[in-house]
N, C-alpha and C positions, 0 to 999 in steps of 0.2 A: 338816108334816115337810119338811125341806129335801131337795133332790134329791141323790142319791148320786153322788159324783164318782169315776170309775174311771179311774185313771192307767194308761196303756199303757206297758209297759216299753220303754225306749230301747235301741237297738243301741249297740255300742261307738263307732261313728262319731258317732252322735247325741249320745251322752253327752259325747264330747270337744268337740263343736261347742258343746253347752250350757254346759260348763265354761269354754270359751274366751269365750263371750259374757258369762257372769257375771264373769269376771276383767276383761273389757274394760269392763263397766258399773261395777265397783268402781274401776277406774283413772280413768275419766271422773269419777265422783263425787268421788274424792280431789282431782283436779286442780281441779275447779270449786269445791270447798269451800275449798281453800287460796286460790284466787284471790278468792273472796267474802270471806274473812277480811282479806286485804290491802286490798281496795277499802273494806271497812267501816272499817278502822283509819284509812285516809286520809280518809275522809268524816267520821269522828268528830273527827279533828284539825282539819278545816276548820270543822266546827261549833263547836269550841271557839274557834277564831280569830275566827269571826263573832260569837260571844257576847262576846268580849273587846273587839272593836271596838265593838259595840253599847254596852257598858257605858262605854267611853271617850267615845263620842258623847254619852251621857246625862249623864255627868259634865261634859263641856265645856258643854252647854246649861245644866245647873244652876248651874255656876260663873258663867256669863255672867248668868244671871237674878239670882242673889244679888248679884253685883258691881253690876248696874244698880240693884237695890233699894237698896243702900247709897249709891250715887251720888245717887239721887233723894232719899233721906232727908237726906243731907248738904246738898244744894242747898236743900231745904225749910228746914232749920235755919238756913242762911245767909240766906235770905230773911226768915225771921221775927225774926232778931236785928238 
């Protein structure tokens, strides 16, 4: 059996201080949460940009390889004829 927790009643000043602390904690939470949303959106935009650049780099390499293959094939045809 878990131990019994007995809450001691708070006086008026203590209740006010506790309520103030809770409001302060909620305010900090809301501020940090909004900031984290902004930072995440910026980071996701940068990730999308990095993905786009990676795709463009891949396409450039593939285009160069295909073009080189076609060039070599045409040289080979010219040598055989």
